[in-house]
C-alpha positions, -999 to +999 in steps of 0.1 A: -378+840-294-370+802-289-367+782-257-336+757-262-324+726-246-307+696-255-303+663-238-268+656-250-253+681-226-278+687-197-277+727-191-304+751-181-330+766-212-318+794-229-339+820-251-323+826-284-337+842-316-341+820-345-306+825-360-288+819-325-316+788-317-306+774-350-269+774-342-277+760-309-295+733-326-266+726-351-242+726-321-265+700-306-270+678-336-229+677-335-225+663-299-254+637-305-238+622-335-210+606-319-233+593-293-255+575-317-222+561-343-195+548-323-172+550-352-172+588-353-155+615-334-158+653-345-136+682-347-142+718-344-129+721-379-138+735-416-133+712-446-136+722-482-134+696-509-102+705-536-095+683-564-120+655-549-104+652-516-109+672-484-085+702-471-093+707-434-086+735-414-085+728-376-108+752-357-081+785-345-102+814-327-100+847-352-079+829-380-108+832-406-118+798-413-154+804-418-149+833-441-119+816-461-143+782-467-166+807-478-144+821-504-130+789-512-168+782-520-172+813-543-140+798-562-160+768-569-150+745-541-175+725-517-176+734-484-182+702-461-181+722-430-172+755-420-173+746-381-180+710-374-163+677-393-174+642-384-142+617-391-141+578-392-109+563-395-105+534-422-079+505-411-063+513-448-066+545-465-069+583-454-096+593-426-133+597-439-149+633-435-187+631-434-207+658-442-235+669-415-256+688-445-256+720-426-250+754-444-220+776-437-223+802-412-203+838-414-196+857-386-207+894-390-194+921-400-179+907-434-141+920-434-140+949-461-106+936-474-126+904-491-135+931-517-170+940-534-173+909-555-176+884-525-199+909-505-219+911-538-219+872-540-227+868-502-254+891-506-270+870-535-270+839-518-279+850-482-301+831-458-309+836-425-293+866-406-291+884-372-264+907-359-238+882-352-245+855-378-256+850-417-262+817-432-254+809-468-275+792-491-250+774-513-263+757-544-243+727-543-241+723-506-232+685-498-258+662-485-259+650-453-239+618-448-219+622-480-182+614-475-149+623-487-114+610-479-086+640-464-061+653-484-041+675-459-045+698-428-037+732-432-034+756-401-044+791-408-024+818-397-041+849-405-023+883-402-037+918-403-008+934-419-001+927-457+013+896-463+016+872-496+001+840-489+026+813-482+017+778-478+045+757-462+050+723-448+051+721-406+058+689-382+027+671-376+029+677-336+021+714-346-014+698-359-016+675-332-018+703-304-044+722-326-064+687-329-061+680-295-078+710-283-108+708-310-118+673-307-151+675-288-164+640-286-145+640-250-161+606-241-144+582-265-113+563-255-081+589-254-061+559-263-082+555-291-082+586-305-047+588-300-036+559-326-059+571-349-050+608-349-014+595-350-021+575-381-039+602-400-011+627-392+015+597-401+001+596-438-013+632-444+006+666-454+006+689-430+009+727-437+006+763-424-012+791-446+000+826-440-020+846-456-037+884-452-063+888-480-088+861-490-079+863-527-045+852-520-053+824-497-074+810-521-056+811-549-024+796-532-045+768-520-062+761-553-023+759-567-011+734-539-039+711-542-047+705-576-042+668-574-035+637-548-015+609-546-033+576-555-046+562-522-057+524-512-093+520-508-107+522-475-108+494-452-133+486-420-140+511-398-137+501-359-156+520-334-139+540-304-142+527-271-160+546-245-135+561-218-141+550-184-142+579-160-145+574-120-120+559-107-088+581-092-054+568-096-036+554-064-012+580-048+027+571-051+038+551-024+072+569+002+105+556-018+085+532-041+100+520-072+080+539-101+074+521-132+053+527-165+018+520-162+008+490-183-019+500-207-007+535-215-009+543-254+022+561-264+031+577-300+060+597-311+044+621-333+070+649-350+094+656-320+066+650-295+055+623-273+020+617-264+005+596-236-030+580-230-040+568-201-054+530-199-090+542-192-089+567-219-097+599-199-071+621-217-044+627-244-008+641-224+016+659-241+051+653-226+077+681-229+116+669-232+121+665-196+091+645-192+095+626-222+130+617-208+115+606-178+090+584-189+119+565-213+138+557-179+109+545-161+104+515-187+128+502-161+114+504-125+135+535-106+129+551-074+123+591-071+159+591-057+174+572-086+157+596-109+171+632-090+206+612-092+203+607-131+191+644-134+215+660-110+243+641-138+226+657-168+222+690-150+248+696-129+246+734-124+210+731-112+207+731-071+199+696-059+169+709-039+154+725-073+160+693-092+141+673-066+112+697-063+107+699-101+108+662-100+083+651-072+060+677-092+063+659-124+060+627-110+027+638-090+012+652-127+021+617-142+009+595-111-024+619-111-027+613-153-028+576-145+006+569-166+030+558-138+026+536-107+052+529-076 
């Protein structure tokens, strides 16, 4: 057994076997990297090189990204990451992904549907394993620090029932919602992260891969990503600011004239508005009503004036329901540091 602890995220030491201790050490390294390099954020995502660019699979629980990454390695594609992907964002060109030089890890048991050839290949390159995980000793594992530009984001939708593999374009806000939950560099300024992510999603294709069996998924991806458009050479990479935690927003005054707070970063991605507070504490996804209220508050208005506008838009909704819902929304916007009164 090994006693594991890290200075990056203080927590009680844990006793782990050799494989889980290695997993814990890899997680610690992933948390430490952005602390040492302000130009990097880390995503929970897999990244596989295809035709000279990286196809990124954001981490969705039980979607099979690690097994699919291994199947793509079996097909001859290099795996940059199966779990943690450091990204930097040049001023020109697509984002750059960096390999941490960590071998991919499979969750056990392997699915029977993967087929005997895949099982035989895994056994031949098997590394350390326990009852939960098996590391793979890939012969062409990208070295630590090796970089590649991103080519596409692919959201995985694995089905249990027989389903022909299908790769289809999806709106960029679908990818943004997935990426928001997979960025674990929590101390970076959310406004900088929002700007970087919005720029990346504006310049890269976004797909959803629906699949049931690995062979079909690998063939579908291989056919789709045989080449890429030419992109400009990367420009300089700016560092991310640190978020400012601690200060609590002031409560809204009774009858105050409310307005958008100066310094809020607002970006429309697909059909969805995202806001980041000036201190950079969080990114907030606005539903259609919240986005409409945010737009109205470009000019100061009282809660009563806003309620009157909503009453005209929703004449069949009782006035007390409008007021209650509006008060809750304004409290959330104020508490998030997005509006002031």
